[in-house]
C-alpha positions in Angstrom: 0.0 0.0 0.0 1.4 3.4 -0.9 1.7 6.2 1.6 0.0 9.4 0.6 1.8 12.6 1.7 -0.3 14.9 3.8 0.4 18.3 5.3 -1.0 18.6 8.8 1.4 20.1 11.4 1.5 20.3 15.1 1.5 23.4 17.2 4.9 24.8 18.0 7.4 22.2 19.4 8.8 22.8 22.8 11.8 21.2 24.6 10.6 18.2 26.5 12.4 16.5 29.4 10.7 13.2 29.8 9.0 10.5 27.8 6.0 11.6 25.8 2.4 10.3 26.1 0.2 10.3 23.0 -3.6 10.2 23.4 -6.0 9.7 20.5 -9.3 11.6 21.0 -12.1 10.0 19.1 -14.5 12.9 19.4 -11.9 15.6 18.5 -10.1 13.9 15.7 -6.8 14.7 17.4 -3.9 13.2 19.3 -2.9 15.1 22.5 0.8 15.2 23.3 1.6 15.1 27.0 5.1 15.8 28.5 5.2 13.1 31.3 7.9 15.1 33.2 5.4 17.9 33.9 2.1 16.1 33.1 0.9 18.9 30.8 -0.4 18.9 27.2 2.3 20.5 25.0 0.7 20.1 21.6 -2.0 18.5 19.5 -2.0 16.7 16.1 -4.9 16.3 13.7 -5.2 12.6 13.1 -8.2 11.9 10.9 -11.9 11.9 11.8 -12.0 9.3 14.6 -8.6 8.2 15.9 -8.7 5.1 18.1 -5.9 2.5 18.2 -2.4 3.9 18.6 1.2 2.6 18.6 4.8 3.9 18.1 7.3 2.3 15.8 10.2 0.6 17.6 12.7 3.3 16.5 10.4 5.9 17.9 10.2 7.7 14.6 6.5 7.4 13.8 3.2 7.3 15.5 0.5 5.1 14.0 -3.1 5.8 14.6 -6.2 4.0 13.3 -8.8 6.3 11.7 -12.1 4.4 11.9 -14.3 6.3 9.3 -11.5 6.4 6.8 -10.6 2.7 7.2 -6.9 3.7 7.4 -3.8 4.0 9.5 -2.6 7.6 9.9 1.2 7.9 9.9 2.7 10.7 12.0 6.4 11.7 11.9 7.4 12.4 15.5 10.4 14.6 14.6 8.2 17.1 12.8 5.0 16.0 14.5 3.2 16.1 11.2 1.0 13.6 9.4 3.0 12.2 6.5 0.8 9.5 5.1 -2.0 6.9 5.3 -2.1 3.2 4.9 -5.4 1.5 3.8 -6.8 -1.0 6.3 -9.9 -3.1 6.6 -13.3 -1.7 7.6 -13.6 -0.1 11.0 -10.0 -0.5 12.3 -9.4 -0.2 16.0 -6.5 -1.6 18.1 -3.0 -1.2 16.7 0.3 -2.7 17.9 3.9 -3.0 16.7 5.8 -6.3 17.0 8.5 -6.1 19.7 11.1 -7.0 16.9 9.9 -3.9 15.1 9.2 -5.5 11.8 5.4 -5.6 11.7 2.3 -3.5 12.5 -1.0 -5.3 13.4 -4.4 -3.6 13.1 -7.7 -5.2 14.2 -10.4 -4.6 11.6 -13.8 -5.0 13.3 -16.2 -5.3 10.3 -13.7 -7.2 8.1 -13.3 -9.6 11.0 -9.6 -9.8 10.4 -6.2 -8.6 11.5 -4.2 -6.6 8.9 -0.4 -7.2 9.1 1.7 -4.4 7.6 5.5 -4.3 7.0 6.7 -1.6 9.3 9.5 -0.4 7.0 7.6 -0.1 3.7 4.0 0.4 4.9 2.8 -2.3 2.7 0.2 -4.9 3.7 1.7 -8.4 3.9 -1.3 -10.4 5.1 -5.0 -10.2 6.1 -5.6 -12.9 8.7 -9.3 -13.8 9.2 -10.2 -14.5 12.8 -13.0 -16.8 14.1 -14.1 -14.4 16.9 -16.5 -11.7 15.8 -15.6 -8.0 15.9 -11.9 -8.1 16.8 -10.8 -5.1 18.9 -7.3 -5.6 20.1 -4.4 -7.4 18.4 -1.4 -7.7 20.6 2.0 -9.3 19.9 3.7 -11.7 22.3 7.1 -10.4 23.6 8.9 -12.8 21.2 6.8 -11.5 18.2 5.7 -15.1 17.4 2.1 -14.9 18.4 -0.7 -12.4 18.1 -3.5 -12.5 20.6 -6.8 -11.0 19.2 -9.8 -10.2 21.4 -13.2 -11.0 19.9 -15.5 -8.2 21.2 -18.7 -10.0 20.2 -17.5 -13.4 21.4 -16.1 -15.1 24.4 -12.6 -16.1 23.1 -9.1 -14.9 22.3 -7.9 -16.0 18.9 -4.2 -17.0 18.6 -2.5 -16.1 15.3 0.8 -17.6 14.2 2.6 -14.5 12.9 5.1 -16.3 10.7 2.4 -18.6 9.3 0.0 -15.7 8.8 -2.9 -17.8 10.1 -5.1 -18.4 13.2 -4.0 -21.6 14.9 -6.1 -21.7 18.1 -8.7 -19.9 20.2 -8.9 -19.8 24.0 -12.3 -19.6 25.7 -12.6 -16.7 28.1 -15.5 -14.5 29.3 -17.9 -12.3 27.5 -16.7 -9.4 25.4 -12.9 -9.7 25.8 -11.1 -6.4 25.3 -7.7 -5.4 26.6 -4.8 -7.8 26.4 -1.3 -7.6 28.0 1.6 -10.2 28.2 4.1 -10.6 31.0 7.6 -9.5 29.9 8.7 -13.2 29.8 5.8 -14.0 27.5 4.6 -16.9 29.7 1.3 -15.4 30.6 -1.3 -13.1 29.1 -4.0 -11.1 30.9 -7.4 -10.4 29.2 -10.1 -8.2 30.5 -13.7 -9.5 29.8 -16.0 -6.5 30.1 -19.5 -8.2 30.5 -18.2 -10.6 33.1 -16.1 -7.9 34.9 -13.3 -10.5 35.1 -9.7 -10.7 34.1 -8.5 -14.0 32.7 -4.9 -15.1 33.2 -3.7 -17.4 30.4 -0.8 -19.8 30.2 0.6 -19.0 26.8 2.4 -22.3 26.3 -0.6 -24.5 27.2 -3.1 -22.0 25.8 -5.2 -22.5 28.9 -6.8 -20.3 31.5 -4.8 -20.2 34.7 -7.0 -18.0 36.8 -10.2 -15.9 36.7 -9.7 -12.7 38.6 -12.9 -10.7 39.6 -12.2 -7.0 38.8 -14.3 -3.9 38.8 -17.5 -3.3 36.9 -17.0 -3.5 33.1 -13.3 -4.2 33.1 -11.7 -3.4 29.7 -8.2 -1.8 29.4 -5.1 -3.8 30.4 -1.5 -2.6 30.9 1.5 -4.6 32.2 4.2 -3.1 34.4 7.6 -3.4 32.7 8.8 -5.4 35.6 5.9 -7.9 35.3 4.9 -7.9 38.9 1.8 -5.8 38.4 -1.0 -5.7 35.8 -3.4 -2.8 35.7 -7.1 -3.0 34.6 -9.5 -0.2 33.9 -13.1 -0.6 35.1 -15.4 1.4 32.9 -18.5 1.7 35.1 -16.7 1.9 38.4 -14.4 4.7 37.4 -11.5 2.8 38.8 -8.3 1.0 38.0 -7.6 -2.4 39.7 -4.0 -3.4 40.4 -3.3 -7.1 40.2 -0.3 -8.9 41.8 0.9 -11.3 39.1 2.5 -13.6 41.7 -0.8 -14.6 43.2 -3.4 -13.2 40.9 -4.9 -11.0 43.6 -6.1 -7.4 43.5 -3.9 -5.4 45.8 -5.3 -1.9 45.2 -8.2 -0.1 43.6 -7.6 3.5 42.4 -10.3 6.0 41.5 -9.9 7.8 38.2 -12.2 9.7 35.7 -15.4 8.6 34.0 -15.3 5.7 31.6 -11.6 4.7 31.9 -10.5 3.0 28.8 -7.0 2.1 27.5 -3.8 2.9 29.4 0.0 3.3 29.1 3.0 3.2 31.4 6.2 5.2 31.3 9.2 3.0 30.3 10.4 3.0 33.9 7.0 1.9 35.2 6.7 4.7 37.6 3.6 6.3 36.2 0.4 4.9 34.7 -1.7 7.1 32.3 -5.4 6.3 32.0 -7.7 7.6 29.2 -11.0 8.7 30.7 -13.4 8.7 27.8 -16.3 10.6 29.3 -14.3 13.0 31.4 -12.0 14.1 28.5 -9.0 13.6 30.8 -6.1 11.4 31.4 -5.5 10.3 35.0 -1.9 10.0 36.1 -1.2 7.4 38.7 2.0 7.0 40.8 2.6 3.2 40.6 4.7 3.2 43.7 2.0 4.5 46.0 -1.0 3.5 43.8 -2.3 7.1 44.1 -3.8 9.3 41.4 -1.6 12.4 41.3 -3.2 14.4 38.5 -5.9 14.6 35.9 -4.7 16.1 32.6 -7.4 17.6 30.3 -7.2 16.4 26.7 -9.6 16.2 23.8 -13.1 14.7 23.5 -13.5 11.0 24.1 -9.9 9.9 24.7 -9.5 6.2 23.6 -6.1 5.2 24.9 -2.4 6.1 25.6 0.9 5.2 24.2 4.2 6.4 25.7 7.6 6.7 24.1 
């Protein structure tokens, strides 16, 4: 697929001290740029009509954002903070991820009922993998880049895609309406939030079997893994909270109040801060992961969908 040059630019660039958080705002058609050192918005990028899924390439050079009405992936150059192109996707794209080895981009296409695999270097589609589960929302790579776990929003399963083989090889039964997915850093376990059951499923990756069912808050959906692997964070949409799960015993060790309709989340590379997109509040809650306390709410655009940090 060919990239089409565009010309949208960001507001004036400022010197930034810490990692940068990028927040797609579905209702505003923008991506908010947050300096995580000061926890303030320092800019905004136009990113299509309805930006949702978001990822950063391994080299940190480009931001990739799914634009649902346009059925495309918006490509943003992070040096200039300008949109430089689009890549065609299947109908109604949502979750986007980059393989840990940096070679592939995966985008879940809800209506096409497929995962689109894109070569990260060229921007060309290399495969369209049909999934059994209906309405795929998230497609997340395992740490070794060998597997892709796909949550079937209108089903009760996680589909397992063999990345090299470009095909689905298994499905794992979980609860109703699975959404967010995160792997432990060693790749041995995956955690899946099932919204309608308000439960998180811990999966043994090698055996493709459920290890534990962890009751979470009401309407659990987003999942983020601490880089150390000792904690996993789950947003609870109706409770306006985030649950903190100890991965050594699969127990909830803290519950943190955030904004309305918390959705997808991101952690700073050092794991010290968690950023939670609050869809109905139009804010991002910042959580100190050492104390499990909310330390700030950062106003962003309308209907923020998630957070990626680089």
